[in-house]
C-alpha positions as CSV (number, residue, x, y, z in Angstrom):
1,M,-137.9,-9.3,-73.7
2,K,-139.5,-12.7,-73.5
3,A,-140.5,-13.9,-70.1
4,N,-138.1,-16.7,-68.5
5,P,-139.9,-20.0,-69.2
6,L,-138.5,-21.7,-66.1
7,A,-139.9,-18.9,-63.8
8,K,-143.3,-20.9,-63.6
9,N,-141.0,-23.7,-62.1
10,Y,-139.2,-21.8,-59.3
11,G,-141.5,-23.4,-56.7
12,A,-140.2,-26.6,-57.3
13,L,-136.5,-25.6,-56.5
14,T,-134.9,-27.0,-53.5
15,P,-133.5,-24.0,-51.1
16,E,-130.1,-24.9,-52.3
17,E,-130.8,-24.5,-56.0
18,R,-132.8,-21.5,-55.2
19,W,-130.0,-19.9,-53.7
20,R,-127.5,-20.5,-56.5
21,L,-129.8,-18.9,-58.9
22,I,-130.3,-16.1,-56.8
23,L,-126.4,-15.5,-56.5
24,A,-126.4,-15.9,-60.4
25,A,-129.0,-13.2,-61.2
26,S,-127.5,-11.2,-58.3
27,A,-124.2,-11.3,-60.3
28,R,-125.8,-10.2,-63.6
29,N,-127.8,-7.5,-61.8
30,D,-131.2,-9.1,-62.4
31,Q,-133.2,-7.8,-59.4
32,I,-136.3,-8.9,-61.1
33,E,-135.5,-12.4,-61.2
34,C,-134.0,-12.0,-57.7
35,D,-137.3,-11.0,-56.5
36,Q,-139.1,-13.7,-58.4
37,L,-136.8,-16.2,-57.0
38,A,-137.2,-15.0,-53.2
39,R,-141.1,-14.8,-53.4
40,T,-141.4,-18.4,-54.3
41,A,-139.4,-19.6,-51.6
42,G,-141.0,-21.6,-48.6
43,R,-140.7,-20.3,-44.9
44,I,-139.1,-22.0,-42.0
45,T,-139.5,-21.6,-38.5
46,L,-136.6,-20.6,-36.4
47,S,-136.4,-21.1,-32.7
48,M,-133.5,-19.3,-30.5
49,N,-133.0,-18.0,-27.4
50,D,-134.2,-14.8,-26.5
51,H,-131.0,-12.9,-25.9
52,A,-129.6,-14.4,-29.2
53,P,-130.6,-11.5,-31.5
54,Y,-128.4,-9.1,-29.0
55,A,-125.5,-11.5,-29.2
56,Y,-125.6,-11.5,-32.9
57,A,-125.6,-8.0,-33.2
58,F,-122.8,-7.6,-30.7
59,D,-120.8,-10.0,-32.8
60,E,-121.4,-8.3,-36.1
61,L,-120.6,-5.0,-34.4
62,S,-117.5,-6.4,-33.2
63,K,-116.3,-7.4,-36.6
64,T,-117.0,-4.1,-38.0
65,V,-115.2,-2.4,-35.3
66,F,-112.2,-4.7,-35.8
67,M,-111.9,-4.3,-39.5
68,V,-112.1,-0.5,-38.6
69,V,-109.2,-0.7,-36.2
70,L,-107.2,-3.0,-38.5
71,E,-107.6,-0.5,-41.5
72,D,-106.4,2.6,-39.2
73,T,-103.5,0.5,-37.9
74,A,-102.3,-0.4,-41.6
75,A,-102.4,3.3,-42.6
């Protein structure tokens, strides 16, 4: 199999372009290309309140519990 000729230009992609290509590669079950695209991504710095990770985790957990309760009531 021939290597992707566009792979050498992955570093020049915008974050949105890279995201779209990662989604397309994922839909094709092409984990190698997903990994290559992810490795060429830049890094960003994120700042948030120190309690935010706990709030985010609680929010995700509450959504999961809601879906389970919804499934149980539908049965």
